N, C-alpha and C positions, 0 to 999 in steps of 0.2 A: 172465821169466815167459811163461806160454803166451798170455795175453792180448796181450802186446807183439808177440810172433811172429805172431799171428793177424792183427793190424793191419798188419804187414809184407807178409804174403802178399795181403792184400787190395790194397794199394799195388802190390805187383809185377805182381798179376793185371791191373790197370788199365794198368801200363806196357806190358805184353805186348799187351794189346787195342789200344794206342795204336800199337805198333809193326808191327801188322798192317794199319795204314791202312786199318781198315774204320770207325773212329770218329773223330768230331771231337776232336782233341788238346787244344784248350781246354776243351771240354766233359768230356773224360775227366779232365782235371786239376781241374776244377770239383768233379766228382763224387767224385775221390779226396780233394780237402780236405774235403768234406762227410762223407765216411766216416770220416777221421781225426779230425775234430772229435767225431763221435759216439763213436768209439773213446776219445778223450781225456777226454770225460765219463765214460765207463764206468770208465776207469782211475782217474780222481780219486775216484770213488765207492767203488772197491775199496780206495783208499788209506785214505780216511776210515772205511770199514767195518773194515778192518784196524786201524786206530789205536783205534777204540771198542772192538773186541773185546779189544785188548791192555789197554786201561784197565779194562774190566770184569772181565778176568782178575786184574789187580793188585789189585782191590777185593776179589775172591774169595781171593786169597792172604792179604791182610790179615785178612779175616774168619776164616779158618781158623786163622790164628796167634794171633789174639785168643782165638778159642774154645779152641786148645790150652793157651794160658796159663791160661783160665778153669778147663778141667778140671784143670790141675796144682794150682791152689789148692784146688779141691775135694777133690783126693786128699789134699792137705797136711792140710786140715781133718779129713777123715775118719781118716786115720792118727792125728792127734793125739788124736781121741776114741776110739781103740781099734778103729775100724772098719776093719780091714785088707781084708776083702773089698770093701766099699765103694770104698776107696783104690784096690785093683787095678783095679776096673772103671773108675773115673774115669781112671786112667792109661792104661787101653786105648782109651778115648775120645779121650784127648789125642793118643795115637799115631795114630789115625784122622785126627785133624785136621792134625797134622804131616805125614802122608803125603800128604794131599791138598794141602796148601801147598806141599810139595816137588814134587809133579807139575804142579801149576799154575804154579809158577815155572818149571820147565823148558819149559813151553808159551809162557811169556812170552819166553823167550830165542828159541824157534823163530818166534813171531810177529814179534819185532824183526828178525829176519833176513829174513822175508818183506816187512816194512815197508821195510826199507832197499833191497831190491832193486825193490819197486814204485816208491818215489820216483826211484830211477835210472831206471827204464824210462819213468816218467812225464816226467821231465826230459828224456830222449832223444827222446821222442815230442813233446814241445812244441817242441824245437829242430827236429826234422824237419818238422813241421808249419809252422813259420815259414819254414823253407827252400822247402818246397813252394808256399807262398802266394807268396813271391817270384817263383819260377819261373812260377807260373801268371800272374802280373801281367806279367811280361816276355814270356812266350809270347803272352799276349792283345795285347799292344801289338804284337809282331811279326806276329801272325795278322792283326790289323786293318790294319796297314800293307800287308802282302802282299795282302790281299783289295783294297785300294783300288787298288794298283798292276795287279792283275789286271783290275779293272774298267776303269781307264784305258786298258789295252792292248786291251780289248774294243771300247772306244769308237772307239780309233784304227783298229783293224782294219775296224770298220764304216765308217769313212770320216766319222764324225761330225765329229771333229776338222778334216779337211780342208775339210768343207762348212762348218763355222763360220768358218774362215778365208776361204773364198769368199765368205761372206755379209758379213763384216767389209770385204772389198776392195770389194763391190758397194756397201755403204753410204757407204764413204768416197768411192767415184767419184761417187755421187749427190750427196753433200754438197758436193764440189768443183764440180760442174757447176751446182748451186744458187747457191754462192757466185759463181762466174763470171757467172751470168746477174744477180745483184744487183750486181755490180760494173759490168756492162756497162750496166744500167739507170741507175746513178747516173751513169755517164759521160755518156750520152745526155742524162739531165735537166741536167747541169752544162753540156753543149755547147749545149743549146738557150737555156738561161738566159743563157749567155756571148753567143750571138747577138743576144739581145734587147738586151742592153746595148750591143752594138756598132751595132746599128741606131739605138739612141736617141743614141748620141754621134754618129753619122754625120749624123743629122737635125739635131742641134744645130749642127753645124760648117756644115751648108749654110745654115740659118736664119741664122747669124751672117753668113755671106757674102752672103746676099740682103740684109740690113739694111745692110750695108756698102755695097753698090752702090747701094741707094735713098738713102743719105745723099749718095753722091758725085753722083748725078743731081740730086737736090735743090739741092745746093750749087752745081751747075755752072750 
């Protein structure tokens, strides 16, 4: 149907604009999805309208057939009563309703062909739309990854990565220096404390020797 072909002309136009590299491909796909969804709504409405029209035509066919049968019964009554002219007029009315029913029935067949084609185009568009949505999500992920990679390379080219590594080295060196100072201070503290204990031990030994000498002198 013309509606379906028009949808694909829109899609092809978007693809061509994408290929010209003048537009954001992800944005182009998003616009394409939006336009396809709008056209899908229109196609669904067209299918619903065609079905409603067909049902209305079917009712008109039934109404004309009922009317034709009613005029046939009237013709029979008139002829039975000897009213041939009235019977003939009733049969003419019957023929008019029969012709209308026949014409409307042919329209129903045409409408059915249109509805079948519309439903086929609708299913095709729904499938294509689902495919484009998948492609959009895939390209969006790829575009996001590519943009992140590009930004990383820009940072590296500007030396941001190198300066960061240098900063880490400087911090580590500073930490190591602080750790060394703390360890040295601890050693010095331990050495000082050890010296005090040594002095105390030496004093105790000397005092013990003095006491021993005093006892010897006193006992001598």
